[in-house]
C-alpha positions as CSV (number, residue, x, y, z in Angstrom):
1,M,-0.1,-0.1,0.0
2,I,1.9,3.3,-1.1
3,H,-0.9,5.9,0.5
4,Q,-1.8,6.9,3.4
5,S,-4.5,4.7,5.6
6,N,-8.0,6.5,6.2
7,V,-7.0,9.6,3.6
8,L,-10.2,9.5,1.2
9,L,-8.8,9.3,-2.3
10,D,-10.2,10.6,-5.6
11,H,-8.0,8.6,-8.1
12,F,-6.7,5.2,-6.8
13,K,-6.1,1.8,-8.3
14,I,-7.2,-1.8,-7.1
15,N,-5.2,-4.2,-8.7
16,D,-5.7,-3.7,-12.1
17,W,-8.8,-1.3,-12.0
18,V,-8.4,2.4,-12.1
19,I,-10.8,4.0,-10.3
20,D,-12.0,7.9,-10.7
21,C,-14.6,8.9,-8.2
22,K,-14.8,12.5,-9.7
23,R,-15.7,11.0,-12.9
24,L,-17.7,7.9,-11.7
25,T,-15.6,5.5,-13.6
26,A,-13.5,2.2,-13.4
27,T,-11.4,1.5,-15.7
28,R,-9.4,-1.6,-17.0
29,A,-7.4,-2.1,-20.1
30,Q,-10.0,-0.9,-22.9
31,K,-12.8,-1.4,-20.5
32,L,-14.6,1.7,-18.9
33,V,-17.6,1.0,-16.1
34,R,-19.7,3.4,-14.8
35,L,-19.9,3.7,-10.9
36,E,-23.4,4.4,-9.4
37,P,-22.6,7.6,-7.0
38,K,-23.1,5.6,-4.0
39,A,-21.3,2.9,-5.1
40,A,-18.2,4.8,-6.0
41,L,-18.4,6.5,-2.5
42,I,-18.1,3.5,-0.4
43,L,-15.7,2.0,-2.5
44,Q,-13.9,5.3,-2.1
45,Y,-14.1,4.5,1.8
46,M,-13.1,1.3,1.8
47,A,-10.1,2.2,-0.2
48,A,-9.1,4.6,2.5
49,R,-8.7,1.3,4.6
50,P,-7.7,-1.5,2.7
51,G,-7.4,-4.8,4.5
52,E,-9.5,-3.6,7.6
53,I,-13.0,-5.0,8.5
54,I,-15.6,-2.3,8.0
55,T,-19.1,-3.5,9.9
56,R,-22.3,-2.9,8.3
57,E,-23.4,-0.7,10.9
58,E,-20.4,1.5,10.4
59,L,-21.4,1.8,6.7
60,F,-25.3,2.0,7.4
61,S,-24.1,5.0,9.7
62,A,-22.3,6.8,6.9
63,F,-24.2,6.4,4.1
64,W,-27.4,6.6,4.9
65,P,-27.5,8.6,8.4
66,N,-31.0,8.9,10.2
67,Q,-32.6,7.0,7.4
68,V,-35.0,4.4,7.5
69,V,-33.6,1.5,4.9
70,T,-33.6,-2.2,4.8
71,E,-30.8,-4.4,4.6
72,D,-31.3,-4.6,0.9
73,A,-29.8,-1.3,0.5
74,L,-26.5,-2.0,1.4
75,N,-26.5,-5.6,-0.2
76,R,-27.9,-3.8,-3.9
77,V,-24.7,-1.2,-3.4
78,I,-22.0,-4.2,-2.7
79,S,-23.7,-6.4,-5.6
80,A,-23.5,-3.4,-8.0
81,L,-19.6,-3.1,-7.0
82,R,-18.8,-6.4,-7.4
83,K,-20.5,-6.6,-10.8
84,A,-18.9,-3.6,-12.0
85,L,-15.6,-5.0,-11.1
86,N,-16.2,-8.5,-12.4
87,D,-15.7,-9.9,-8.7
88,S,-17.4,-12.8,-6.9
89,S,-18.5,-12.9,-3.7
90,T,-17.6,-16.9,-3.5
91,E,-14.2,-16.1,-4.5
92,P,-13.5,-12.3,-4.1
93,Q,-10.7,-10.5,-5.6
94,Y,-11.7,-7.4,-4.2
95,I,-14.6,-7.0,-1.7
96,A,-15.0,-10.0,0.8
97,T,-17.7,-10.6,3.0
98,I,-16.8,-11.1,6.4
99,R,-19.5,-13.2,8.1
100,K,-21.9,-11.5,10.7
101,S,-19.6,-8.6,10.9
102,G,-19.1,-6.6,7.6
103,Y,-16.8,-6.1,4.1
104,R,-13.0,-5.8,3.7
105,L,-11.2,-4.4,0.7
106,V,-8.8,-7.1,0.0
107,A,-7.3,-5.8,-3.3
108,D,-4.5,-3.8,-3.3
109,V,-4.6,-0.4,-3.4
110,K,-2.4,2.6,-5.1
111,L,-2.5,6.5,-5.3
112,T,-3.1,7.5,-9.1
113,S,-2.5,10.9,-10.5
114,P,-5.7,12.3,-12.2
115,P,-6.1,11.5,-15.5
116,R,-4.3,14.1,-18.2
117,R,-5.4,13.7,-21.5
118,S,-4.8,15.9,-25.0
119,P,-7.6,17.8,-26.4
120,K,-8.0,14.7,-28.8
121,A,-8.2,12.1,-26.3
122,R,-10.4,13.8,-24.1
123,W,-12.8,14.4,-26.9
124,I,-12.5,10.5,-27.8
125,F,-12.6,9.5,-24.1
126,S,-16.0,11.7,-23.6
127,L,-17.3,10.0,-27.0
128,I,-16.9,6.8,-25.9
129,F,-18.1,7.3,-22.0
130,M,-21.4,9.0,-23.6
131,L,-22.0,5.9,-25.8
132,S,-21.3,3.3,-23.7
133,C,-22.2,4.6,-19.9
134,L,-24.5,7.5,-20.1
135,V,-27.0,5.5,-22.5
136,F,-27.4,9.1,-24.2
137,F,-30.0,9.7,-27.0
138,A,-30.1,8.1,-30.5
139,I,-30.0,11.0,-32.6
140,L,-33.2,11.9,-34.0
141,K,-34.2,13.0,-37.4
142,L,-34.3,16.9,-37.5
143,D,-35.2,19.2,-40.3
144,D,-32.5,21.7,-41.4
145,S,-34.3,24.6,-39.1
146,I,-33.9,22.6,-36.0
147,L,-30.2,21.7,-36.4
148,A,-29.4,25.7,-37.7
149,Q,-30.7,26.5,-34.0
150,S,-27.8,25.3,-32.4
151,A,-25.7,21.8,-32.3
152,I,-27.1,19.4,-29.4
153,P,-25.5,19.6,-26.1
154,K,-23.4,16.6,-25.2
155,L,-22.9,16.0,-21.5
156,N,-18.9,14.6,-21.5
157,G,-19.5,12.8,-18.2
158,E,-17.0,14.8,-16.2
159,F,-19.1,15.2,-13.4
160,Q,-17.8,17.6,-10.7
161,R,-19.1,16.8,-7.5
162,L,-20.2,20.2,-5.4
163,T,-21.6,18.9,-2.2
164,H,-20.7,16.2,0.4
165,S,-23.1,16.4,3.0
166,H,-26.0,14.1,4.5
167,Q,-28.4,17.1,4.5
168,L,-31.4,17.1,2.3
169,K,-30.4,19.6,-0.5
170,V,-33.3,21.2,-2.3
171,M,-33.9,24.6,-4.6
172,P,-30.5,24.9,-6.3
173,H,-29.5,27.9,-8.3
174,L,-26.7,28.1,-10.1
175,S,-25.2,32.1,-11.2
176,E,-24.9,32.5,-14.9
177,D,-21.1,32.8,-14.5
178,A,-21.3,29.2,-12.2
179,S,-19.4,31.4,-9.5
180,Q,-22.1,30.7,-6.9
181,L,-24.6,28.4,-6.0
182,A,-27.5,28.7,-3.4
183,Y,-29.7,26.4,-2.0
184,I,-31.9,25.0,0.8
185,E,-30.4,22.4,3.6
186,R,-33.6,20.8,5.2
187,D,-33.5,19.2,8.2
188,H,-36.2,17.6,10.5
189,S,-37.4,21.2,12.3
190,A,-36.3,23.9,10.0
191,N,-34.1,25.0,6.9
192,T,-31.0,26.5,6.3
193,L,-30.2,29.1,3.3
194,V,-27.3,28.6,1.8
195,L,-24.6,30.5,-0.6
196,M,-21.6,28.6,-1.6
197,S,-18.5,29.2,-3.8
198,V,-18.1,27.0,-6.5
199,K,-14.2,27.1,-7.0
200,S,-13.2,27.0,-3.5
201,G,-16.2,24.9,-2.1
202,D,-16.7,27.5,0.8
203,K,-20.1,28.1,2.2
204,L,-22.1,30.7,3.8
205,R,-25.2,29.8,5.8
206,F,-28.3,31.7,7.1
207,K,-30.9,30.3,9.8
208,K,-33.6,32.0,11.5
209,N,-35.7,30.0,13.8
210,N,-38.9,32.2,12.9
211,I,-38.1,32.7,9.0
212,A,-38.5,29.7,6.5
213,F,-36.7,30.4,3.3
214,S,-37.2,29.4,-0.3
215,F,-36.3,29.3,-4.2
216,P,-32.8,31.5,-3.4
217,V,-31.2,32.6,-6.1
218,P,-27.5,34.5,-6.1
219,A,-27.9,38.4,-5.9
220,P,-25.4,40.7,-7.7
221,R,-23.7,42.0,-4.4
222,L,-21.1,39.8,-2.6
223,H,-22.2,37.4,-0.2
224,T,-26.1,38.6,-1.2
225,A,-29.0,36.3,-2.2
226,F,-32.7,36.6,-3.2
227,A,-35.2,34.3,-1.5
228,I,-39.1,34.1,-0.9
229,A,-39.1,34.6,3.3
230,N,-41.9,33.7,5.1
231,L,-42.4,34.7,9.0
232,L,-43.6,31.3,10.7
233,G,-46.7,31.5,12.4
234,D,-48.2,34.3,9.9
235,P,-49.5,32.6,6.5
236,K,-50.0,35.9,5.0
237,S,-46.4,37.5,5.6
238,Y,-44.3,35.9,2.1
239,T,-41.9,38.3,0.9
240,I,-39.8,38.5,-1.8
241,S,-36.2,39.6,0.4
242,L,-32.9,40.2,0.2
243,I,-30.3,37.9,2.3
244,D,-27.2,39.8,3.5
245,F,-24.7,37.1,4.5
246,D,-22.5,39.4,6.1
247,K,-24.8,41.7,8.1
248,R,-27.2,38.7,8.8
249,K,-30.0,40.7,7.7
250,V,-33.4,40.2,5.9
251,K,-34.6,43.0,3.8
252,P,-37.8,42.7,2.6
253,I,-38.4,44.0,-1.1
254,F,-41.8,43.5,-2.1
255,Q,-44.9,41.9,-0.4
256,L,-46.7,38.6,-1.9
257,E,-50.3,37.6,-1.5
258,S,-49.8,34.0,-0.8
259,E,-47.0,31.2,-0.9
260,S,-44.6,31.2,-4.0
261,N,-43.7,28.2,-6.0
262,G,-40.4,29.7,-7.6
263,L,-38.9,32.7,-8.4
264,S,-36.3,34.0,-10.8
265,Y,-33.9,37.0,-11.4
266,H,-32.8,38.5,-14.8
267,A,-29.7,41.0,-13.5
268,Q,-29.4,42.9,-16.9
269,S,-33.5,44.1,-16.6
270,N,-33.3,44.1,-13.0
271,T,-36.5,42.3,-13.0
272,M,-38.1,39.4,-11.3
273,A,-40.6,36.6,-12.0
274,F,-42.4,34.6,-9.5
275,T,-45.8,32.8,-8.8
276,Q,-48.8,33.4,-6.4
277,R,-52.2,33.1,-5.7
278,T,-54.8,35.4,-5.0
279,Q,-57.1,35.5,-2.0
280,H,-59.4,32.3,-1.8
281,I,-58.1,30.9,-5.1
282,V,-55.8,28.1,-5.1
283,N,-54.3,28.3,-8.2
284,H,-51.0,29.9,-9.1
285,K,-50.1,32.7,-11.5
286,V,-46.7,33.7,-13.0
287,F,-46.2,37.9,-12.0
288,L,-43.0,39.9,-13.4
289,F,-41.8,42.5,-10.7
290,N,-39.9,45.3,-11.3
291,P,-37.7,46.4,-8.1
292,L,-37.3,49.9,-9.3
293,L,-40.9,50.5,-9.6
294,A,-41.7,48.6,-6.9
295,S,-44.8,46.8,-8.9
296,S,-46.0,43.5,-10.3
297,T,-47.8,42.4,-13.3
298,V,-49.8,39.0,-14.3
299,L,-47.9,37.4,-16.8
300,S,-49.5,34.0,-17.4
301,S,-53.0,33.1,-17.7
302,P,-53.9,29.4,-16.4
303,P,-57.0,28.0,-17.1
304,K,-59.5,27.7,-14.4
305,G,-58.3,25.0,-12.0
306,Y,-54.6,25.0,-13.6
307,S,-51.5,26.1,-11.7
308,D,-48.3,27.5,-12.6
309,S,-44.9,27.3,-10.9
310,H,-40.9,27.2,-11.7
311,P,-40.9,30.5,-13.6
312,V,-37.0,31.0,-15.3
313,F,-36.1,33.9,-17.4
314,S,-34.7,33.1,-20.8
315,P,-31.2,34.6,-21.2
316,A,-32.2,37.5,-22.9
317,G,-35.0,38.4,-20.4
318,K,-37.6,38.5,-22.9
319,E,-39.7,35.2,-22.1
320,V,-40.3,32.9,-18.8
321,A,-40.5,29.5,-19.2
322,F,-42.9,27.9,-16.0
323,I,-44.3,24.2,-15.7
324,R,-48.1,24.2,-15.8
325,T,-50.2,21.7,-13.8
326,K,-53.8,20.5,-14.3
327,S,-53.8,17.5,-12.4
328,P,-51.3,15.6,-10.1
329,T,-50.1,13.5,-13.1
330,E,-50.3,16.2,-15.6
331,H,-47.7,18.9,-16.3
332,A,-46.5,20.6,-19.1
333,I,-43.9,23.4,-19.9
334,F,-45.1,26.8,-21.2
335,T,-43.3,30.0,-22.3
336,V,-44.7,33.4,-21.9
337,S,-43.7,36.4,-23.6
338,L,-43.4,39.9,-21.5
339,D,-46.8,40.9,-23.3
340,G,-48.2,37.8,-22.0
341,N,-48.7,35.6,-25.4
342,E,-48.2,32.1,-24.0
343,T,-46.7,29.3,-26.2
344,Q,-47.1,25.3,-24.9
345,R,-43.6,24.0,-25.5
346,T,-44.6,19.9,-24.4
347,P,-47.4,17.8,-24.4
348,Y,-48.7,17.1,-20.3
349,Q,-46.8,14.0,-18.7
350,N,-46.4,12.4,-15.7
351,S,-44.0,14.6,-13.9
352,I,-41.3,17.4,-15.0
353,T,-38.8,17.8,-12.0
354,G,-37.1,21.1,-13.0
355,L,-36.4,23.3,-16.4
356,D,-33.8,25.9,-17.6
357,W,-33.0,27.6,-20.8
358,Y,-30.1,26.3,-22.9
359,N,-30.0,29.1,-25.0
360,H,-32.3,31.9,-26.6
361,S,-34.8,29.3,-27.8
362,E,-34.2,25.6,-26.6
363,L,-34.5,24.6,-22.6
364,I,-33.3,21.6,-20.7
365,F,-35.7,19.8,-18.3
366,T,-35.8,16.7,-16.5
367,N,-38.4,14.0,-15.3
368,E,-38.4,10.5,-14.1
369,Q,-36.6,9.0,-17.1
370,G,-33.7,11.6,-17.5
371,V,-32.5,15.0,-19.0
372,Y,-33.8,16.5,-21.9
373,L,-33.2,19.0,-25.1
374,L,-36.1,20.9,-25.8
375,S,-35.7,22.6,-29.1
376,G,-37.7,26.0,-30.3
377,S,-40.2,23.5,-32.6
378,G,-40.9,21.3,-29.7
379,V,-38.9,18.4,-30.4
380,H,-37.3,16.8,-27.1
381,T,-34.2,14.5,-27.1
382,Q,-33.1,12.6,-24.0
383,L,-29.4,13.9,-23.2
384,F,-28.8,11.6,-19.9
385,S,-30.5,8.4,-18.4
386,P,-29.7,7.6,-14.8
387,V,-28.8,4.4,-13.8
388,S,-31.4,2.1,-11.8
389,D,-32.8,3.7,-9.0
390,Q,-31.3,7.1,-9.4
391,Y,-33.1,10.1,-10.0
392,V,-32.2,13.2,-11.5
393,A,-33.8,16.7,-11.2
394,T,-33.2,20.5,-11.2
395,P,-31.0,21.5,-14.2
396,Q,-29.4,24.6,-13.8
397,V,-27.4,25.9,-16.8
398,A,-24.6,28.8,-16.4
399,S,-24.9,30.2,-19.7
400,K,-21.8,32.4,-19.3
401,A,-19.5,29.2,-18.3
402,G,-21.2,26.6,-20.5
403,Q,-21.7,24.5,-17.3
404,L,-25.1,22.2,-16.1
405,L,-25.9,21.6,-12.8
406,L,-27.9,18.7,-11.8
407,T,-29.3,16.8,-8.7
408,F,-28.4,13.5,-8.2
409,Q,-30.6,11.7,-5.8
410,H,-31.5,8.3,-4.6
411,A,-35.0,8.3,-2.9
412,N,-37.5,5.7,-1.8
413,S,-40.8,6.1,-0.2
414,I,-42.1,3.8,2.5
415,G,-45.5,3.1,4.4
416,K,-45.9,5.0,7.8
417,A,-48.8,4.7,10.0
418,I,-49.9,6.6,13.4
419,D,-52.2,5.8,16.3
420,L,-54.0,8.9,17.0
421,T,-54.9,7.6,20.6
422,V,-51.3,7.4,21.4
423,G,-49.1,10.4,20.4
424,P,-47.0,11.6,17.7
425,T,-44.9,8.5,16.8
426,T,-44.9,7.1,13.2
427,Y,-44.5,3.4,12.6
428,S,-43.1,1.8,9.3
429,L,-45.8,-0.3,7.1
430,T,-43.3,-1.0,4.7
431,L,-39.3,-1.5,4.2
432,S,-37.9,-1.3,0.6
433,N,-35.5,-0.1,-1.5
434,G,-38.1,0.8,-4.0
435,S,-41.0,3.0,-3.8
436,D,-44.0,2.2,-1.9
437,S,-47.1,4.5,-1.7
438,E,-50.7,4.9,-1.7
439,F,-51.4,2.4,1.3
440,A,-55.1,1.2,1.8
441,I,-55.8,-0.9,4.5
442,S,-59.3,-3.0,4.3
443,P,-61.9,-2.0,6.6
444,D,-62.1,-5.3,8.1
445,A,-58.0,-4.9,9.1
446,T,-57.1,-8.0,7.3
447,R,-55.5,-6.6,4.3
448,M,-53.3,-3.9,2.9
449,L,-53.0,-3.3,-0.8
450,F,-50.3,-0.2,-1.9
451,A,-48.5,0.6,-5.4
452,S,-45.0,-0.4,-5.4
453,T,-41.9,-0.1,-8.1
454,R,-40.4,-3.2,-6.2
455,L,-39.9,-5.0,-9.9
456,G,-38.8,-2.0,-11.5
457,K,-42.3,-0.8,-12.7
458,K,-45.2,0.5,-10.7
459,T,-47.5,-2.7,-9.8
460,L,-50.1,-3.3,-7.0
461,W,-48.9,-5.0,-3.9
462,L,-50.9,-7.4,-1.2
463,R,-49.9,-8.0,2.2
464,Y,-52.2,-10.5,3.9
465,N,-51.6,-13.0,6.9
466,N,-48.0,-11.5,7.2
467,Q,-47.3,-12.4,3.4
468,L,-46.6,-10.0,0.8
469,S,-47.2,-10.6,-2.9
470,S,-47.7,-8.4,-6.1
471,L,-51.0,-8.7,-7.9
472,G,-49.7,-10.7,-11.0
473,D,-48.4,-8.8,-14.3
474,V,-50.4,-5.2,-13.5
475,H,-48.2,-2.7,-14.6
476,F,-48.8,0.8,-15.0
477,D,-47.3,4.4,-15.4
478,E,-49.1,5.5,-12.2
479,I,-51.4,3.7,-9.6
480,Y,-53.2,5.9,-7.3
481,D,-56.5,6.6,-5.0
482,L,-56.8,3.2,-3.6
483,A,-60.3,2.8,-2.4
484,W,-61.7,-0.3,-0.4
485,S,-65.6,-1.4,-0.7
486,S,-67.6,-1.5,2.8
487,N,-67.3,-5.2,2.6
488,S,-63.6,-5.6,2.2
489,Q,-64.1,-7.9,-0.9
490,L,-63.3,-5.2,-3.7
491,L,-60.4,-2.5,-4.3
492,A,-61.0,0.3,-6.8
493,A,-58.0,2.4,-7.7
494,A,-57.3,5.1,-10.5
495,V,-54.4,3.7,-13.2
496,K,-53.0,5.7,-15.7
497,K,-50.7,4.0,-18.6
498,N,-49.6,5.4,-22.0
499,N,-51.6,8.8,-21.2
500,Q,-54.8,6.8,-20.8
501,Y,-56.8,6.6,-17.4
502,G,-59.1,4.0,-16.3
503,T,-60.5,2.4,-12.8
504,L,-59.0,-0.7,-11.9
505,I,-61.6,-3.4,-10.1
506,F,-59.4,-5.7,-8.0
507,N,-62.0,-8.6,-6.7
508,I,-60.3,-10.7,-3.6
509,A,-62.6,-13.6,-3.7
510,T,-61.3,-14.0,-7.1
511,H,-57.7,-12.5,-7.0
512,K,-58.3,-11.1,-10.6
513,W,-58.6,-7.4,-11.6
514,D,-60.2,-5.5,-14.1
515,V,-59.9,-2.2,-15.9
516,H,-62.6,0.0,-16.8
517,W,-60.5,2.6,-19.7
518,Q,-61.5,5.9,-20.0
519,Q,-60.4,8.9,-22.6
520,H,-57.1,10.8,-22.0
521,F,-58.7,13.2,-19.2
522,P,-57.5,13.2,-15.8
523,L,-59.4,10.9,-13.1
524,H,-59.6,11.0,-9.2
525,V,-61.4,7.8,-7.8
526,I,-63.1,8.9,-4.6
527,G,-64.6,5.7,-2.8
528,W,-67.3,3.6,-2.4
529,D,-70.8,4.8,-1.3
530,K,-72.9,2.6,1.0
531,N,-74.8,1.2,-2.2
532,N,-71.6,-0.3,-3.1
533,R,-71.5,2.4,-6.0
534,I,-67.7,3.7,-7.1
535,W,-67.6,7.6,-7.2
536,H,-65.3,9.4,-9.4
537,S,-64.2,12.9,-10.1
538,S,-63.1,13.5,-14.2
539,L,-61.5,16.4,-16.2
540,K,-63.9,17.3,-19.1
541,N,-63.9,20.0,-21.3
542,G,-62.0,22.2,-18.7
543,T,-64.2,21.2,-15.4
544,W,-63.9,18.6,-13.0
545,E,-67.0,16.5,-13.1
546,L,-68.4,14.1,-10.5
547,S,-70.0,10.6,-11.1
548,H,-70.5,7.3,-9.9
549,S,-71.2,3.6,-11.6
550,L,-71.6,0.4,-10.6
551,P,-68.9,-2.3,-10.9
552,A,-70.8,-4.8,-12.6
553,Q,-72.2,-1.9,-15.0
554,N,-70.0,0.1,-17.4
555,I,-72.4,3.2,-17.1
556,E,-71.8,6.7,-15.6
557,T,-74.0,8.7,-13.9
558,W,-73.1,12.4,-13.7
559,Q,-73.7,15.4,-11.3
560,P,-73.0,18.0,-13.5
561,K,-74.4,20.6,-11.2
562,I,-71.4,20.2,-8.8
563,S,-67.7,20.3,-9.7
564,V,-65.5,18.0,-7.8
565,Y,-61.7,18.0,-7.8
566,Q,-61.0,15.6,-4.8
567,A,-63.7,14.2,-2.3
568,R,-64.1,12.0,0.6
569,F,-66.7,10.3,2.4
570,T,-67.3,10.5,6.0
571,P,-67.0,7.3,7.8
572,D,-70.7,6.8,8.0
573,K,-70.9,7.5,3.9
574,K,-73.7,9.9,4.6
575,R,-71.9,13.0,3.4
576,L,-69.4,14.0,0.9
577,F,-66.5,16.5,1.8
578,Y,-65.0,18.0,-1.4
579,I,-62.8,20.7,-2.7
580,D,-63.0,22.5,-5.8
581,A,-60.1,22.8,-8.4
582,V,-60.4,26.5,-8.0
583,H,-61.3,28.3,-4.9
584,Q,-60.0,27.8,-1.6
585,A,-63.0,26.6,0.5
586,L,-64.1,23.0,1.5
587,W,-67.5,21.9,0.5
588,E,-70.1,19.6,2.4
589,W,-73.0,17.8,0.8
590,D,-75.8,15.5,1.8
591,F,-76.5,14.1,-1.3
592,T,-80.0,16.2,-1.4
593,G,-79.6,19.8,-0.9
594,A,-77.0,22.4,-1.8
595,P,-73.6,22.1,-0.9
596,Q,-72.6,23.9,2.2
597,K,-69.4,26.0,2.1
598,I,-66.8,25.9,4.9
599,A,-64.1,28.4,4.7
600,L,-60.7,27.2,4.9
601,P,-57.8,29.1,7.0
602,Y,-55.2,31.0,4.3
603,S,-52.6,28.7,5.3
604,M,-54.7,25.4,4.8
605,T,-54.0,23.9,1.2
606,L,-56.0,20.9,0.3
607,N,-54.9,18.6,-2.6
608,R,-54.1,14.8,-2.3
609,N,-52.8,15.5,1.2
610,W,-56.5,15.0,3.4
611,D,-58.8,12.8,4.8
612,I,-61.7,13.2,7.0
613,D,-63.6,12.0,10.2
614,S,-67.0,12.9,11.4
615,S,-65.5,16.3,12.9
616,G,-62.9,17.4,10.8
617,V,-60.1,16.9,8.2
618,Y,-56.4,15.3,8.8
619,F,-53.9,17.1,6.4
620,I,-50.4,16.8,5.8
621,S,-48.7,20.4,5.2
622,K,-46.1,21.4,2.3
623,E,-43.4,20.7,4.8
624,G,-44.6,17.0,5.9
625,A,-46.4,17.6,9.3
626,L,-49.6,16.3,9.9
627,N,-52.3,18.7,11.1
628,Y,-56.5,18.5,11.9
629,F,-58.7,21.1,11.1
630,N,-62.1,21.1,13.1
631,T,-64.7,22.1,10.8
632,N,-66.9,23.3,13.9
633,D,-64.7,25.6,15.3
634,R,-62.5,26.3,12.4
635,S,-59.1,25.8,15.1
636,I,-56.0,23.9,13.4
637,K,-54.0,21.7,15.9
638,Q,-50.5,20.2,14.6
639,L,-50.4,16.5,15.7
640,I,-46.7,15.6,14.3
641,D,-44.6,19.1,13.9
642,T,-41.6,16.7,11.9
643,Q,-41.0,17.6,8.6
644,N,-40.9,15.0,5.9
645,A,-43.2,12.7,8.5
646,F,-45.6,12.2,5.7
647,T,-45.6,13.4,2.2
648,P,-48.4,15.7,0.8
649,I,-48.2,14.1,-2.7
650,H,-49.7,10.7,-1.6
651,R,-53.3,10.4,-0.1
652,P,-53.3,9.4,3.5
653,Q,-56.3,7.1,4.6
654,L,-57.7,7.1,8.0
655,R,-58.2,3.4,9.4
656,L,-59.8,2.6,12.9
657,Y,-57.8,4.8,15.6
658,G,-54.9,5.5,13.0
659,L,-54.1,7.4,9.8
660,I,-51.6,5.7,7.1
661,G,-49.6,7.2,4.8
662,T,-46.1,7.8,2.7
663,Q,-42.8,9.1,3.9
664,Q,-40.0,9.8,1.2
665,V,-36.6,8.5,2.3
666,V,-33.6,10.3,0.9
667,S,-30.4,8.0,1.0
668,Y,-28.2,10.2,-1.0
669,N,-28.9,13.4,-2.6
670,D,-25.9,16.1,-3.8
671,F,-25.1,18.4,-6.5
672,W,-23.1,17.8,-9.2
673,L,-21.5,19.9,-12.3
674,S,-21.0,18.9,-16.2
675,N,-19.4,21.0,-18.7
676,L,-21.6,21.9,-21.5
677,P,-20.1,22.6,-25.3
């Protein structure tokens, strides 16, 4: 061993493999293998202590701190490393398993110098790397006008890791010259605003216990940033503020009418784009703000029930790109000029996790499948596909430096339950390296069904008599709104596949399922009434309409006078509580008279994040805390104040004396930088 023990090496050699932890590669002879980020970090950790036994407990503590994960999480990483290095668990040449203890790196470790390549060699390496490791795009047939706009950018595979902490890091914003990075660090109770020097890695942190920050943007003056600031406890105190890290001051610039779903700053014109909603309306619009004039104007005009988020200025500041949402499973990219002319740039799709401008006409965006270039004519080309179990999001283009920042993350979701008669403690229902969600326990409490990606695709799973099994070959793009019949014999769920929606019916007695497919409009399953009819809400002709049907009949009965977006039955099935897609209100209907409106507190936002009992509403906040709204006295009680106790994007359900929901568990989350040509 020719290197100092306990020193983390970025470049080293184990036997005949050359490891580059910065580029996430392993090279032997002419063979190059890409390493998963988590695998590269664990190999780097073991290479600092060659020959030593490193316990499983130490590895879990170092790489999954304060996370609920199964033994499979580490098993999968070690298996991936052995596969990459062509190693064997029975006759190990690199990583040996020490029974009932941990692992030992048995290969020789030697320090190597960072690779230095001529421009030609670097170009050849990058091309090979892209073709063999990043699973890049096949060149699409583009017409001459598209090719004339710009060359398609190619990520060269040489990713530089910018952050190395275990905290959850969100909302990154890279300055145009790639010199500064602003982002939010979250813990269980609060968040911290961070301003980082990309070159040195030095970080300035700003935290106030009574202020929550979101969507930070580096400001022109040194050691300052813009951000949305909210005075905790005051739901109407949202402001665009200037944060001075040296003076430790927060200076409000503009008072907002509500929370915001994005902030962008254009330095040349000194203008800002942000979103907000107006009083009693739940949908966000994009606004333009001029600090010199201290005034704002509306830019976007979403249809009723649609909402806009994540505004981003074009390089010239003449357009703003944003994400428009019409339902939890329908998102599209739009652009709007400063005079309000909108253009839809993509079809609606399951998810869009971030976007930024690549140049004056083209955009880069991310979704569940990877990173894409969106041309001015609407053609999208895949630039990068993440490895299995990896999630990539929040692209940030530094146009002046020609660099792209991405968030690489490994996250899964698990089932969580709380006994409301005991206290705020939650209990795990599932432990998986996949993503489990949308949990539903039968009324007789004998069975639990949920959606999961354990087999690589979204599938229904059943737990019965402590046995867990998937429901055959039931694969869909989305599975949500699981609802049991009163006799615990039938389950209904909303499903989506190839942009078509339907209602799935699963029969417990026969163990068979069937899907009643509808058109391409979004669909929500509400539940079963006391007559064993399934109730739905569907987006038709721009309006969410209410209907019900019997499983044996393919005939819908519509309630055209009532617009219902999300709804829940009371436990006795005698009333229906619902929200529409527009107003900040809850409605109560007894199926005979006119629905009665219940005003909601300004801080209370309902979407899929709620369920009801006979007296009120249990709802999950945007931060993941659990609350209870009493419909009689209009009071709100916080039941769990821990952030990320549950995720608000999945529907929770009351059952017996408890509530079950979904929790997102992030085991790896860091920012990486790559060059663009």
